[in-house]
N, C-alpha and C positions, 0 to 999 in steps of 0.2 A: 729711563731714556726717550723722548721725543726724537723720529728718526730722519736725521737734516733730508730735507727736498731735493739736495742731489741724487741721495741713493735711494729716491721713486722714481729715477731713470731706466731704464729700464735699458740696460750697456748691452744686450745682445744683440738689437738693433739699432742701436744709437748709431746713425752714420756720421762723414767728416763733416766742418761746417762751421756757424759760432752762433752759439745760442746762447740767453738770456738764461743765467743760473738762477737767480736769485737777484733782488734790489733790498736792499736795508737805507731807510731814511733816504736822501738822495742818491746812494752810490749805489752802480752794478755792477753785481758779478758777471760777465762773460766767460762763457767757456770756449774756449778758441780750437776747437777739436780737429787737429792734426793729423790723428791716425782713429781708425777704427777700436773701438775698446774689443781687448778677449780673440783680436786674426793675425796672434803672432808676428806681428811688425810695430815694433815701437820705435821711437825715438832712441835711440843712440846716445847717454850720460852726455857726452863731448858734446852732440849736436840740440841736443837739448841745454843745455847750454851755453853755448853760444847764442841761439835762439833768442835764450830771455837777455845777453846784454846788447843783443841786437837790436831786437824788437823794443824793450827796453827803450835804447839810446835812439832810437829814431820815434817813436812814437812822442816820447819827452821834449824833442824837438821839433814836431810840427807843431801844422799849425791848429791839433789838437791838445798840444797840452795842455792847457790851464783846465783840460777833461781829464787828464791821465791821472788819475791814482795810483796805480800799481800792476807791475807785468811781473808773473812769475812760473817757474814749469810747477805741473803738474809732476806729485808722485808718480802716478801708473804712466809718465809717458809716452802718453797720449796727445799731450796736448800743454795746455796754458790757460793761464786765468789770467783773465782781463778786469779792472778794474774802472770807471768810471765814474762822472759822476759833470752833469748837465751838457750828454750826447745824446743825439738823434740819432737811433737806429744804422741812419743813412749814416752818420759823420762814424759812427762805428766803426761800421764798415771801410767806409773809404778812409778811416784811421789802418785797420788790419792788410785791406787791402796795398795799400802806400808802406806799412813796415814790412809785408811779406813784398813787394819787388824791391826794395832795396837789400834787405837779406839775401835774397837769388843772387847779386852780383857785389854784394860786398866786397869788395880785396883789402885786403893794407890790416893795420895792426887792431887788433879787437877792444874795441874800446872797458874800459873797468877789467881789465882780462891782465895784472901784472900783479904780479908776488901783496904787493903792497895796498893792490885793491879788489882785491877775488879771492874769499875764502877755499878756495880747488884750484889755482889760476892753471894749473899742468892738464885739468881736464875739458878740453875745448875741440872744436871741429870747424873748421869753418866751412870747407868743403863740403863736410855731412851736414852745414847748419844749409849750405847753400842748395845743394840735392833736394834736402826738405823744403827748404821753402817755393823753391822752382815746382816741386808737386804739386805743392798746398795751391798755390798762386789758381791751377786750373779747378781746383774746387771753389774758390773766392771769388775770381771771375764771372760764376756762374748765379750766385745769390742775388736775394734781392733781402732788403728788410721783414716782407711778409715770411722767409725761410727761417731766423731768428729763434725760432721759438722751440723749446720740447715737446711740443704738443701729440703729435705720432707716437711718441716714447714716453709717453707716463703710462705706471702700471697702475 
């Protein structure tokens, strides 16, 4: 089998940020890297789950909603995948920043987190989500579209 492109990224060097992981036609898959890989500091499952719910809710209700295809957590618990269509790099960055600002101060009932709406409704951590979002915002606010490529991390 062919080696998939994301396995060609050197995860021993990868830093937190946003990276274009792949492009399939009009759909771009973005690596929203909240934590550095393999450093022993990972998202808790509850925080990652709540990030998924709030990120998807915010992005799909934002001015960028028509370009949002999917938001989902990474199994390694270091980030999320964000799939878009028709958005510029600047718009993707804007949407992610807006979403993480929303998460960092969100209060109230987590959207889609009732038993009838969610497959694991008991595993949420709003406080952890807010903390992780606030910390990641420090990284996001320093990024530019030129930083959104894996160039330095390919083996």
